[in-house]
TORKOL-595148 format. One line per 4 residues: number of its first residue (from 1); their letters; for each residue x, y, z of C-alpha. Coordinates in steps of 0.25 Angstrom, whole numbers, always signed. Each point is the difference from the previous one (the first is absolute). Example, Ala and Ser with C-alpha at 12.3 -4.5 7.8 and 13.67 -1.06 7.14 Angstrom:
1> as> +49,-18,+31 ~ +6,+14,-2 .
***
This chain:
1> mnpk> +0,+0,+0 ~ +4,+14,-3 ~ +4,+6,+14 ~ -8,+12,-2 .
5> fqpl> -13,-8,+0 ~ +3,-5,+14 ~ -9,+9,+7 ~ -12,-6,-7 .
9> fqpy> +4,-14,+7 ~ +1,+5,+14 ~ -9,-7,+10 ~ -10,+7,+8 .
13> tlnn> -6,-4,+13 ~ -15,+4,+2 ~ -6,+4,+13 ~ -4,-14,+4 .
17> gvei> +14,-6,-2 ~ -2,-6,-14 ~ +11,+2,-9 ~ -2,+3,-15 .
21> knrl> +12,-4,-7 ~ +1,+12,-10 ~ -7,+13,-4 ~ -7,-6,-13 .
25> vvap> -15,-3,+0 ~ -8,-6,-11 ~ -12,+10,-1 ~ -14,-6,+0 .
29> mthf> -4,-3,-15 ~ -13,-4,-5 ~ +1,-13,-9 ~ -14,-4,-3 .
33> asnk> +4,-14,+2 ~ -7,-6,+12 ~ -11,-10,-2 ~ -14,+5,+0 .
37> dgtl> -2,-5,+14 ~ +12,+9,+5 ~ +10,-12,+1 ~ +14,-1,-5 .
41> geqe> -1,-2,-15 ~ +11,-6,-9 ~ +2,+13,-7 ~ +2,+7,+13 .
45> rrfi> +9,-11,+5 ~ +9,+3,-12 ~ -1,+15,+1 ~ +5,+0,+15 .
49> gnra> +9,-13,-1 ~ +13,+7,-4 ~ -2,+15,+4 ~ +4,+0,+15 .
53> gdmg> +15,-5,-1 ~ +10,+9,+7 ~ -12,+10,+4 ~ -2,+4,+14 .
57> mfil> -15,+0,+0 ~ -11,-5,-10 ~ -13,+7,+1 ~ -11,-9,-7 .
61> aatl> -11,+6,-9 ~ -12,+6,+7 ~ -7,-11,+7 ~ -15,+1,+2 .
65> vqdg> -5,-1,+15 ~ -15,+0,-2 ~ -10,-5,-11 ~ -6,+12,-7 .
69> gkaf> +13,+8,-1 ~ +8,-7,-12 ~ +6,+11,-9 ~ +8,-9,-10 .
73> hgqp> -3,-12,-8 ~ +9,-11,+5 ~ +2,+6,+14 ~ +5,-8,+11 .
77> eavh> -8,-1,+13 ~ +1,-2,+15 ~ -14,-1,+3 ~ -4,-15,+3 .
81> esql> +6,-11,+8 ~ +0,-8,-13 ~ +11,+9,-5 ~ +10,-3,+11 .
85> eslk> +7,-11,-8 ~ +2,+9,-12 ~ +5,+11,+9 ~ +10,-9,+6 .
89> atag> +5,-4,-14 ~ +1,+15,-4 ~ +8,+3,+13 ~ +9,-12,-3 .
93> iika> +3,+4,-14 ~ +6,+14,+5 ~ +7,-5,+12 ~ +7,-11,-7 .
97> qgak> +6,+11,-9 ~ +6,+7,+13 ~ -9,+12,+1 ~ -10,+4,+11 .
101> ailq> -14,-3,-5 ~ -10,+11,+2 ~ -14,-1,-3 ~ -7,+12,-4 .
105> lhhg> -14,+2,+5 ~ -10,+6,-9 ~ -15,+4,-2 ~ -4,+8,-13 .
109> gkqs> -12,+8,+6 ~ -6,+8,-11 ~ +11,-5,-10 ~ -5,-14,+2 .
113> itel> -5,-7,-13 ~ -15,-2,+0 ~ +1,-14,-8 ~ +10,-5,+11 .
117> lngk> -9,+3,+12 ~ -7,-13,+1 ~ -13,+7,+1 ~ +4,+9,+11 .
121> dkis> -2,+16,+0 ~ +12,+8,-3 ~ +2,+8,+13 ~ +10,+11,+5 .
125> asad> +0,+12,+9 ~ -10,+7,-8 ~ -9,-2,-12 ~ +6,+2,-13 .
129> datg> -11,+0,-12 ~ +11,-1,-11 ~ +5,-13,+5 ~ -14,-5,+6 .
133> trea> +6,+0,+14 ~ -9,+2,+12 ~ +4,+5,+14 ~ +4,-11,+10 .
137> thee> -8,-2,+12 ~ +7,+1,+14 ~ -2,-15,+1 ~ +7,-2,-14 .
141> ilsl> +11,+9,+4 ~ +3,-9,+13 ~ -1,-12,-9 ~ +10,+6,-10 .
145> idaf> +10,+3,+12 ~ -2,-14,+5 ~ +3,-6,-13 ~ +14,+6,+0 .
149> gkat> +3,-6,+13 ~ -5,-14,-5 ~ +9,+1,-12 ~ +12,+3,+9 .
153> dlai> -4,-12,+8 ~ +1,-8,-13 ~ +13,+6,-4 ~ +6,-3,+13 .
157> ragf> -4,-15,+0 ~ +4,-1,-15 ~ +14,+4,+4 ~ +1,+14,-6 .
161> dgve> +11,+9,+7 ~ -10,+11,+0 ~ -11,+8,-6 ~ -1,+14,-7 .
165> ihga> -13,+8,+2 ~ -4,+5,-13 ~ -4,+15,+3 ~ +4,+5,-13 .
169> nnyl> -4,+2,-15 ~ -14,+4,+3 ~ -5,-13,+5 ~ -9,-2,+12 .
173> iqqf> +9,+5,+12 ~ +4,+12,-8 ~ -15,+3,-4 ~ -3,+1,+15 .
177> ysgh> +12,+10,+3 ~ -3,+9,-13 ~ -9,+12,+2 ~ -4,-2,-15 .
181> snrr> -5,-14,+2 ~ -5,+0,+14 ~ -11,+9,+2 ~ -6,-7,+13 .
185> sdew> -5,+8,+12 ~ +1,-11,+10 ~ +12,-5,+8 ~ +6,-5,-13 .
189> ggsr> +1,+13,-7 ~ +0,+15,+0 ~ +12,+5,+7 ~ +14,-4,-4 .
193> ekrm> +1,-8,+14 ~ -13,-7,-3 ~ +4,-4,-14 ~ +13,-6,+6 .
197> rfpl> -8,-9,+9 ~ -2,-11,-10 ~ +14,-2,-4 ~ +4,+1,+15 .
201> avie> -11,-11,+3 ~ +6,-9,-11 ~ +14,+1,+6 ~ -6,-3,+13 .
205> avvs> -7,-13,-5 ~ +13,-4,-7 ~ +9,+2,+12 ~ -10,-7,+9 .
209> akak> +0,-12,-9 ~ +16,+0,+1 ~ -1,+1,+15 ~ -10,-12,+0 .
213> hnan> +11,-8,-5 ~ +11,+6,+8 ~ +7,+3,-13 ~ +9,+11,+4 .
217> dfiv> +9,-3,-12 ~ -12,+2,-10 ~ +2,+12,-8 ~ -11,+10,-2 .
221> gyrf> +1,+11,-10 ~ -9,+11,-5 ~ +0,+6,-15 ~ -6,+14,-3 .
225> spee> -1,+9,-12 ~ +4,+14,+4 ~ -10,+9,-8 ~ -12,+0,-9 .
229> peel> -3,+9,-11 ~ -15,+3,+4 ~ -3,+13,+7 ~ -4,-6,+12 .
233> gitm> +10,-12,-1 ~ +12,-3,+9 ~ +10,+11,+0 ~ +14,-1,+6 .
237> edtl> -5,+7,+12 ~ -10,-12,+2 ~ +11,-10,-2 ~ +10,+6,+9 .
241> alid> -11,+0,+11 ~ -2,-15,-3 ~ +15,-2,+1 ~ +0,+6,+14 .
245> vlke> -10,-10,+4 ~ +5,-12,-8 ~ +14,+1,+6 ~ -5,-2,+14 .
249> qplq> -7,-13,-4 ~ +6,-14,+3 ~ +4,-1,-15 ~ +14,-4,-6 .
253> ylhi> +0,+9,-12 ~ -7,+10,-9 ~ -1,-1,-15 ~ -3,+12,-8 .
257> slwd> -6,-2,-14 ~ +6,+8,-11 ~ +0,-1,-15 ~ +13,+9,+1 .
261> fykk> +9,-1,+12 ~ +4,+15,-2 ~ -14,+5,-2 ~ -3,+14,+6 .
265> vrrg> -11,+4,+9 ~ -13,+4,-7 ~ -6,+8,+12 ~ +0,+1,+15 .
269> adpa> +15,+2,+1 ~ +12,+6,-7 ~ -2,-3,-15 ~ +15,+0,-2 .
273> acri> +2,-11,+10 ~ -1,-15,-4 ~ -12,-8,+6 ~ +9,-11,+5 .
277> qlvh> +10,+10,+6 ~ -11,+7,+9 ~ -6,-14,+4 ~ +14,-5,+4 .
281> qqig> +2,+13,+8 ~ -13,-2,+7 ~ +2,-14,+4 ~ +13,+5,+7 .
285> gklp> +6,-14,+1 ~ -11,-6,+8 ~ -2,-10,-12 ~ +7,-4,-12 .
289> ligv> -6,+5,-13 ~ -1,-8,-13 ~ +2,+9,-13 ~ -4,-4,-14 .
293> gniy> -3,+7,-13 ~ +6,-2,-14 ~ +13,-6,+4 ~ +6,-9,-10 .
297> tade> +15,-1,+1 ~ +10,-3,+11 ~ +6,+14,-1 ~ -15,+5,+2 .
301> mlea> -2,-8,+12 ~ +13,+5,+6 ~ -3,+14,-3 ~ -14,-1,+6 .
305> fntg> +6,-7,+13 ~ +11,+10,+1 ~ -11,+11,+1 ~ -2,-5,+14 .
309> waef> -15,+1,-2 ~ -3,-15,+1 ~ +6,-11,+8 ~ -5,-10,-11 .
313> ialg> -1,+1,-15 ~ -12,-8,-6 ~ +1,-4,-15 ~ -12,-4,-8 .
317> ktvm> +1,+3,-15 ~ +15,-3,-1 ~ -3,-14,+7 ~ -10,-3,-10 .
321> vnpd> +10,+2,-11 ~ +12,-6,+8 ~ -5,-11,+9 ~ +14,-2,+6 .
325> iatr> +4,+14,+1 ~ +6,+0,+14 ~ +8,-13,-4 ~ +6,+8,-12 .
329> ilng> +4,+11,+9 ~ +7,-9,+10 ~ +7,-7,-12 ~ +5,+13,-6 .
333> eess> -9,-1,-12 ~ -8,+12,+2 ~ +3,+5,-14 ~ -9,-11,-5 .
337> iqra> -12,+6,+7 ~ -11,+3,-10 ~ -10,+12,+0 ~ -10,-6,-9 .
341> idpe> -8,-12,-4 ~ +4,-7,-13 ~ -13,-5,-6 ~ +8,-11,-7 .
345> qadh> +4,-7,+13 ~ -13,-3,+6 ~ +6,-13,+7 ~ +10,+8,+7 .
349> ygfs> -9,+8,+9 ~ -9,-10,+6 ~ -12,+9,-1 ~ -15,-5,+0 .
353> dtlw> -7,+0,-13 ~ -8,+12,+5 ~ +12,+8,+5 ~ +7,-3,-13 .
357> nfti> -11,+5,-9 ~ -1,+12,+8 ~ +15,+2,-1 ~ +1,-2,-15 .
361> sgtq> -11,+10,-2 ~ +9,+11,+4 ~ -12,+8,+5 ~ +2,-2,+15 .
365> awlp> +9,+10,+7 ~ +1,-8,+13 ~ +7,-11,-8 ~ +14,+1,-5 .
369> plkg> +2,+5,-14 ~ +2,-8,-12 ~ +14,+0,-7 ~ +1,+12,-9 .
373> qeak> -11,+8,+7 ~ +0,+11,+10 ~ -5,-3,+14 ~ -13,+7,+2 .
377> iidi> -2,+10,+11 ~ -11,-1,+11 ~ -2,+14,+7 ~ -5,-5,+14 .
***
């Protein structure tokens, strides 16, 4: 390995004593490859089967915690006892490659897909006519919170090293915190503090499941999106207020969701500052932060890490293009890292059929670019 990349391979000890062997994390990636019942599919097995080598942590794709919240075709599930064996197999695939296996806990809320709801109503913090969503009742909110705890119980028994609470990307948990999507006037909405109640209750349910198993070495992380474009949406001021509360919770890490690691503030703070910089300052060393956002090469990873704004660097699109990227860096082969998908090498990437079709269409900005094409920009 080129010695300059050594900082990326330093170990880090979390506040529960668990050591992560290096600072590289596989970001959660939607693969559209689980079976219809949410169990491990053969194409999913192929996709995750060789991407965790020499990585510190591997965060699995958004995994459904309750019927009625599925937001992707081929989405994995941690809902039913019958899915436990599948979850054990999934955890085993990642751990056999030497990375910590982290299950991301998810509910789509108003972004759930109607045809995948098994006859259930689409629910969220508030009604949304555009998506056919109705406001969740108090009892349904309690059931949703409980579902995150039950999914954590399944994850622990399945042998996962931890879970990540998906509070980002305008899914259910973010919908409760956002003033744009949460227009309730009861104890679950209104003021910023009341809008924060749902995410905090989810954390409490997850941590309670961990305590029930006396699993101190089980990792709990929380992912968030720092801003929304809508007038009443989340601002950096809202996010910094959330960080003040999150950093006091019994969590092991925070994970900021960014399309661009260096994205500047939209509103609610200094627009000349990078979002991740302000978030890291607000955390004040209480928890490590995972940073992410359009980072492809070893030099770009090192540059991002050397800002001091994140203790871990998460990689998504570049891991899709280069499944063995960490191993390449360790072997001094960083010059072979590619930035784009070659449509002529379908067998090289191990994508599911659906993911491959999305990719070669060249229309999805959240996927890596095709060879010879410019990467698309997402302004979020």
